[in-house]
Phi, psi and omega in degrees: 000300181279319182292325176296318177296318179296321178295321179295317179292326180296347177287342177289128188296325184283347180243354186302314182297315181292317184285332181296327177286340182263355185301320180293325178293318179297316179295321179295316178297319179296318179297318179297321179297313181290326176296321179301316179295316186280326184274326181226071184296327181295313178296322178299312183291324175298315178297319179296316180295319178296319179295314179296321179292328176296316178292322177297320178295322178296320177295316178297323177298314178298316180299313182293319178299316179295322178297316180293331180274358177083010177279128180282114179204160177246186180294328179296317177296319179297321177297314181293317178300315180295320179297315179292329176295323177296323177295318177299321179297321179293314180294322182282359180297339178286339180269126181303123179073359180057023183287130180089317178294315181298312182293314179297319178298319178295324178294318179294316180297318179299317180297327178300331181255022177058037173251142185299151178298327179296321177294321177297318178293318179299317178299316180296319181291323177297318180291324178295321178297321177297317180298315180294323178299310183289331174294322178293319177298317178298318179296321177297314178298318180295321179295314180297316181293323179290327176293322177296320178294320178296321178294322178295322178296322179292320183286313187263348178079003178210162179281120175241120182263130179300138182270339178210177185296324181293325175296321181292320181289328181284338183278000000 
C-alpha cells in the first residue's frame, strides 16, 4: 500500500534519488503496521475505535460551538468544517505552533459556508483554549510523575521506572 505508492512517486526523476534512500524505511513502517493488525488485532481495533471516536468528538465540538454561536448548521457542515480544519493544520505545520494559520484558516473556511468570520475566529480560539487547557494538564501530570521518580531515586538509589499502572498508582 505505502511502498507501492512510494515506488510510483519514485519514478519522478527529481525525487527519485531522495526517495530511493527512504524506501527501506517505508517498507519497514508498512510491515510494522500490517504486523500490528495481524499479531494484535484486539489492540488494533481498540486503537481504531478510539481514533474514530476522537474524530467524532471533534466534529461534535464544532457542531456545538456553531450551535452556541447561533450559526445555523448541521452535522454535515460540522464534518466538512472539521475536515478542512485538518487540512489547514497540515498546511500550517510549517508555521511554528500553527499560530495565526489555524485562526485565519478557520475564518476563511467559515466564510466558505456563509458563516461569519467572527464565528470562525471564535471557534478557532475556543478550540485553541481547549488545546492549551489539556496541554497544561499534561504538563502538570508530567511534573508530578517526574517528582515521584526523583523521590524514588533518592530512596532506592537508582532510577526505577514503573512497569505498569498499578506500580505507578502505588508509588
